[in-house]
C-alpha positions in Angstrom: 0.0 0.1 -0.1 2.9 2.4 0.8 4.6 1.6 -2.5 1.3 2.3 -4.4 1.1 5.7 -2.7 4.5 6.7 -3.6 4.2 5.6 -7.2 1.0 7.7 -7.6 2.6 10.7 -5.9 5.6 10.5 -8.2 3.2 10.5 -11.4 1.2 13.3 -10.3 4.4 15.4 -9.5 5.8 14.5 -12.9 2.6 15.4 -14.7 2.4 18.6 -13.0 5.9 19.6 -13.9 5.2 18.8 -17.5 2.0 20.7 -17.6 3.7 23.8 -15.9 6.5 23.8 -18.4 4.3 23.7 -21.3 2.3 26.8 -20.1 5.5 28.8 -19.3 6.8 28.0 -22.7 3.5 28.9 -24.4 3.5 25.7 -26.5 1.5 22.4 -26.6 2.5 19.7 -24.3 3.3 17.2 -27.0 4.8 19.7 -29.6 8.5 19.3 -29.3 9.3 21.8 -32.1 7.9 24.4 -30.0 10.6 23.8 -27.4 14.1 25.3 -27.4 17.2 22.9 -27.1 17.6 23.5 -23.3 13.7 23.1 -22.8 13.7 20.0 -24.6 16.4 18.5 -22.2 14.0 19.5 -19.3 11.3 17.9 -21.2 12.9 14.7 -21.8 13.9 14.5 -18.1 10.3 15.1 -16.8 9.0 12.7 -19.4 11.6 10.0 -18.3 10.7 10.6 -14.7 6.9 10.2 -15.6 7.3 7.1 -17.5 9.6 5.7 -14.6 6.8 6.6 -12.1 4.2 4.7 -14.3 6.6 1.6 -14.5 7.1 1.7 -10.6 3.2 2.1 -10.2 2.8 -1.1 -12.4 5.4 -3.1 -10.6 4.3 -2.2 -7.0 0.5 -2.3 -7.6 0.2 -5.3 -10.1 3.0 -7.8 -9.6 3.2 -7.8 -5.8 -0.2 -9.3 -5.4 1.1 -12.8 -6.1 4.1 -12.2 -3.7 2.0 -10.9 -1.0 -0.3 -13.9 -1.5 2.8 -16.2 -1.2 3.8 -14.4 2.0 0.3 -14.8 3.4 0.3 -18.4 2.4 3.6 -19.2 4.2 2.4 -17.2 7.4 -0.6 -19.4 7.4 1.5 -22.4 7.0 3.6 -21.5 10.1 0.5 -20.9 11.9 -0.8 -24.3 11.0 2.5 -25.9 12.0 2.2 -24.3 15.4 -1.3 -25.6 15.7 -0.2 -29.1 14.8 2.6 -28.9 17.5 0.1 -27.9 20.0 -2.3 -30.6 19.1 0.5 -33.2 19.5 1.3 -31.9 23.1 -2.3 -32.1 23.9 -2.7 -35.6 22.5 -5.3 -34.5 20.0 -3.8 -36.7 17.2 -6.9 -36.6 14.8 -6.9 -32.9 14.8 -3.0 -33.0 14.2 -3.5 -35.3 11.3 -6.4 -33.1 9.8 -4.2 -30.0 10.1 -1.3 -31.7 8.4 -3.5 -32.9 5.5 -4.1 -29.3 4.7 -0.4 -28.6 4.2 1.4 -28.9 0.9 4.9 -29.1 0.1 4.6 -25.8 -1.8 3.3 -24.0 1.3 5.6 -25.2 3.8 9.0 -26.7 4.3 8.7 -30.3 3.3 11.1 -31.6 6.1 9.3 -29.8 8.8 5.9 -31.2 7.7 7.2 -34.9 7.5 9.0 -34.4 10.9 5.8 -33.2 12.6 3.7 -36.0 10.9 6.3 -38.4 12.4 5.9 -37.0 15.8 2.1 -37.7 15.5 3.0 -41.3 14.4 5.2 -41.7 17.6 2.3 -40.6 19.8 0.0 -42.9 18.3 2.6 -45.8 18.7 3.0 -46.3 15.0 6.9 -46.9 15.2 7.4 -48.0 11.5 5.3 -45.1 10.2 7.2 -42.6 12.2 10.5 -44.0 10.9 9.3 -43.6 7.4 8.1 -40.0 7.9 11.4 -39.1 9.7 13.4 -40.7 7.0 11.5 -38.7 4.4 12.2 -35.5 6.3 15.8 -36.5 6.5 16.0 -37.1 2.7 14.5 -33.6 2.1 17.2 -32.0 4.2 19.9 -34.2 5.7 21.4 -31.3 7.7 18.5 -30.6 9.9 19.6 -31.5 13.5 15.9 -31.8 14.8 15.2 -34.5 12.2 18.4 -36.3 13.2 17.7 -36.1 16.8 14.2 -37.4 16.2 15.5 -40.5 14.4 18.2 -41.2 17.3 15.4 -40.9 19.8 13.2 -43.2 17.9 15.9 -45.8 17.5 16.8 -45.5 21.2 13.3 -46.2 22.3 13.3 -49.2 20.1 16.4 -50.6 21.7 18.5 -50.0 18.4 21.4 -48.5 20.4 24.1 -48.5 17.7 21.7 -46.7 15.3 20.7 -44.2 17.9 24.3 -43.4 18.7 25.2 -42.9 15.1 22.4 -40.3 14.6 23.2 -38.6 17.9 26.9 -38.3 16.5 25.5 -36.8 13.3 23.6 -34.3 15.4 26.8 -33.2 16.9 28.4 -33.0 13.5 25.7 -30.6 12.3 25.3 -28.9 15.7 28.4 -29.4 17.8 27.0 -27.5 20.9 23.7 -29.7 21.1 23.7 -30.4 24.9 20.9 -33.0 24.7 22.8 -35.1 22.1 25.9 -35.3 24.3 24.0 -36.2 27.3 22.1 -38.9 25.5 25.4 -40.5 24.2 26.7 -40.2 27.7 23.7 -41.9 29.4 23.7 -44.7 26.8 27.4 -45.4 27.4 27.0 -45.4 31.3 24.0 -47.7 30.8 26.1 -50.1 28.9 29.0 -49.6 31.3 31.4 -48.5 28.4 33.3 -46.2 30.6 36.0 -45.1 28.4 33.2 -44.0 26.0 31.3 -42.3 29.0 34.5 -40.5 29.8 34.9 -39.3 26.3 31.6 -37.7 26.2 32.0 -36.4 29.9 35.2 -34.5 28.7 33.5 -33.2 25.5 30.9 -31.7 27.8 33.5 -30.2 30.0 35.4 -28.8 26.9 32.5 -27.4 24.9 29.7 -26.8 27.4 31.6 -26.0 30.6 28.4 -23.9 32.0 26.5 -27.1 32.2 29.0 -28.5 34.8 28.2 -25.9 37.4 25.3 -28.1 38.8 26.2 -30.3 41.8 24.6 -33.3 39.9 27.0 -33.0 37.1 29.9 -32.8 39.2 28.9 -36.1 40.9 28.5 -37.6 37.6 32.0 -36.5 36.4 33.3 -38.0 39.6 31.4 -41.2 39.1 32.4 -41.8 35.6 36.0 -41.3 36.3 35.6 -43.7 39.3 34.2 -46.5 37.0 36.9 -45.9 34.4 39.5 -46.4 37.3 37.7 -49.6 38.4 37.8 -51.0 35.0 41.5 -50.2 34.6 41.9 -52.0 38.0 40.2 -55.1 36.7 42.5 -54.9 33.6 45.5 -54.9 35.9 46.4 -51.3 35.4 46.8 -50.4 39.0 48.9 -47.4 38.5 46.5 -45.8 36.1 43.6 -46.7 38.3 45.4 -45.1 41.3 46.0 -41.8 39.4 42.4 -41.5 38.5 41.2 -42.2 42.1 43.4 -39.5 43.4 41.9 -37.1 40.9 38.4 -38.2 42.0 39.2 -37.7 45.6 40.5 -34.2 44.7 37.0 -33.5 43.3 35.0 -35.1 46.0 36.7 -36.1 49.2 33.6 -37.9 50.6 33.2 -40.2 47.7 33.2 -43.6 49.6 33.7 -45.9 46.5 37.0 -44.5 45.8 38.4 -45.2 49.3 37.1 -48.8 49.0 38.7 -49.3 45.6 42.0 -47.6 46.5 42.4 -50.0 49.6 41.4 -53.0 47.3 44.1 -52.0 44.6 46.8 -51.4 47.4 45.9 -54.9 49.0 46.4 -56.5 45.5 49.7 -54.8 45.0 50.8 -56.6 48.3 50.7 -53.5 50.5 48.3 -54.5 53.1 49.5 -51.6 55.6 48.8 -49.0 52.8 45.4 -50.4 52.0 44.4 -50.4 55.8 45.5 -46.6 56.0 43.4 -45.9 52.9 40.4 -47.5 54.5 41.0 -45.7 57.9 41.6 -42.4 56.2 38.2 -42.9 54.3 36.2 -43.9 57.4 37.6 -40.8 59.3 36.0 -38.5 56.5 32.9 -40.3 55.8 32.1 -42.6 58.6 30.8 -45.2 56.1 30.0 -48.7 57.3 31.4 -50.3 54.3 34.8 -49.0 55.2 34.5 -50.4 58.6 33.7 -53.7 57.3 36.7 -53.5 55.0 38.9 -52.7 57.9 37.4 -55.6 60.0 37.7 -58.2 57.3 41.3 -57.1 56.7 42.4 -57.3 60.2 40.7 -60.8 60.5 42.5 -62.0 57.5 45.8 -61.0 59.2 44.7 -62.9 62.4 44.2 -59.8 64.5 40.5 -60.3 66.0 41.4 -58.3 69.2 42.5 -55.4 67.1 39.2 -55.5 65.0 37.1 -55.6 68.1 38.9 -52.6 69.7 38.8 -50.7 66.3 34.9 -51.2 66.0 34.2 -50.5 69.6 36.0 -47.3 69.4 34.3 -46.3 66.3 30.9 -47.1 67.8 31.8 -45.3 71.0 32.9 -42.2 69.2 29.6 -42.1 67.2 27.0 -43.1 69.8 24.1 -42.0 67.7 25.2 -43.9 64.6 23.2 -47.2 64.6 25.0 -48.4 61.4 28.6 -48.4 63.2 26.9 -50.5 66.0 25.3 -52.8 63.6 28.8 -53.5 62.2 30.2 -54.4 65.5 27.2 -56.6 66.3 27.5 -58.4 63.1 31.2 -58.8 63.7 30.6 -60.5 67.1 28.1 -62.6 65.3 30.6 -63.8 62.8 33.1 -64.4 65.5 30.7 -66.7 67.4 30.7 -64.1 70.2 26.9 -64.6 70.7 26.1 -62.9 74.0 28.1 -59.9 72.9 26.3 -59.8 69.6 22.9 -60.2 71.3 23.7 -57.4 73.6 24.6 -54.9 70.9 21.7 -55.9 68.7 19.2 -55.5 71.7 20.6 -52.0 72.1 19.9 -50.9 68.5 16.4 -52.3 68.7 15.3 -50.1 71.5 15.7 -47.1 69.2 15.2 -48.8 65.8 12.4 -51.4 66.7 11.4 -51.9 63.0 14.9 -52.2 61.5 14.6 -55.6 59.7 18.3 -56.6 59.6 18.7 -56.3 63.2 15.2 -58.1 63.8 16.2 -61.1 61.7 19.8 -61.5 63.1 18.4 -61.2 66.7 15.7 -63.7 66.1 18.4 -66.1 64.8 20.6 -65.6 67.7 17.5 -66.1 70.0 16.9 -69.5 68.3 20.6 -70.5 68.6 20.4 -69.8 72.3 17.4 -71.7 72.9 14.8 -68.9 73.0 12.4 -69.7 70.3 9.5 -67.8 71.9 11.3 -64.6 71.8 12.6 -65.3 68.3 9.0 -65.9 67.1 7.8 -62.7 68.7 10.4 -60.6 66.9 9.6 -61.9 63.7 6.0 -61.5 64.0 6.6 -57.9 64.7 7.6 -57.3 61.2 5.6 -60.0 59.4 2.4 -58.4 61.0 3.0 -55.1 59.2 2.3 -56.8 56.0 5.6 -55.2 54.5 8.0 -57.3 52.3 11.1 -58.5 54.2 14.4 -58.4 52.3 17.2 -60.5 53.2 19.6 -58.1 51.4 21.7 -56.0 53.5 22.5 -53.0 51.1 20.1 -50.4 49.7 20.2 -47.4 47.4 18.9 -44.4 49.3 18.0 -42.8 46.1 15.5 -45.4 44.7 15.5 -48.0 47.5 16.8 -50.8 45.2 18.3 -53.6 47.3 21.6 -55.5 46.8 23.3 -58.4 48.6 26.5 -56.7 48.6 27.9 -53.1 48.5 28.1 -51.3 45.1 29.6 -48.1 44.0 26.8 -47.4 41.6 23.0 -48.4 41.6 22.1 -50.0 38.3 18.5 -49.0 38.8 18.7 -45.2 39.0 22.3 -44.8 37.9 23.5 -42.9 40.8 26.8 -43.2 42.7 27.7 -43.1 46.4 24.1 -43.5 47.6 24.2 -47.2 48.7 24.3 -47.9 52.4 23.2 -50.4 55.0 19.5 -51.3 54.4 17.6 -49.6 57.4 13.9 -50.0 56.4 12.2 -47.7 59.0 15.3 -47.1 61.2 15.2 -43.5 62.5 18.8 -42.8 61.2 17.9 -43.2 57.6 16.6 -39.7 57.2 19.8 -38.2 58.6 21.7 -40.4 56.1 19.7 -39.1 53.3 20.7 -35.7 54.2 24.3 -36.5 54.2 24.3 -38.7 51.0 26.1 -37.0 48.0 24.6 -39.4 45.6 23.0 -38.0 42.3 21.4 -39.5 39.4 22.8 -39.2 36.0 
């Protein structure tokens, strides 16, 4: 509209100048012989301006109609695409399909239309249809990272991990700062316990996206991946490499219990039992983790020093009178050493404060049976059976997702979190405080 107005004003001005010029020269407008040479030059300039204005008017008032129609159509197509995306989020699949049917390749980007149609197919559970549509979108524009990511996510959901990883890598080739693609590659490597690959993607994050690593969760993942790589190196006999990695881990997080456990185990394998004991003792001083107390006790028992074990555990329990986990370790040690009266005494003391703690109830009932007190054993077991809750014989529990394990682990296989597994307590009052102290974070 603005262009039309401008063209019209130019035409009017040019015609006015021509008319005024003819009046002043007292000659007819189209009689060139009546003009002098200089007047003819002015006339030609004005006439050319008028013809130019007429041409501008034609270009801006007639030809742009199609162009404006195309812009309006493109705008309508974008609006339709937004409506389809909203319908997908709301689960209105029929509405989304109806809107998509109204789009044509000429009015919208073909890759985008196909990609959104694939999203609708995913929402409906049509995996093969979604793959076909995503593939068509990929053929239309192989450089679109959102299409590559959609294909990768589809293959991952179908368990085609190798294909998914290939497409996630393609996403990074096209968009090197794609955070989500790196995170997916890292989590796939962690899930498959490919720790060298996991460390590669962790270092990629640290190099290209350092701001993402400011979260405490990310700090723990960085520590955990390096620890797992150290453990894999230890299994392969590369003890020095493993120890170097563990030192780095403990500089990052000095309360990371698994690192102290593994460090002592490596030193023990390297025929340095005194250094192994010091590593576990140092870790226990910093974390008060029962698993380190157990490692110390087992180590001293293997060396034939039961009195030293008892002294050490008694000192630890006395120094932390409100930590029932340490008392449990002492009672369990007495039980394994056939010091039945001492074990019963400690277990009964724990039970006064934590009456529903299953491991204590089960062990104390077993000791009552062994000492000829079946009635007391039955009463104890009835206490937990009467609650209707499941009783687990596993001693270790992940405090993040409550998964149970028969032995201590550095990482929970269920929620993929590190440093969160401790002695199973069920309803023991100490568990809440242990949750507060836990440094475990899921990947």
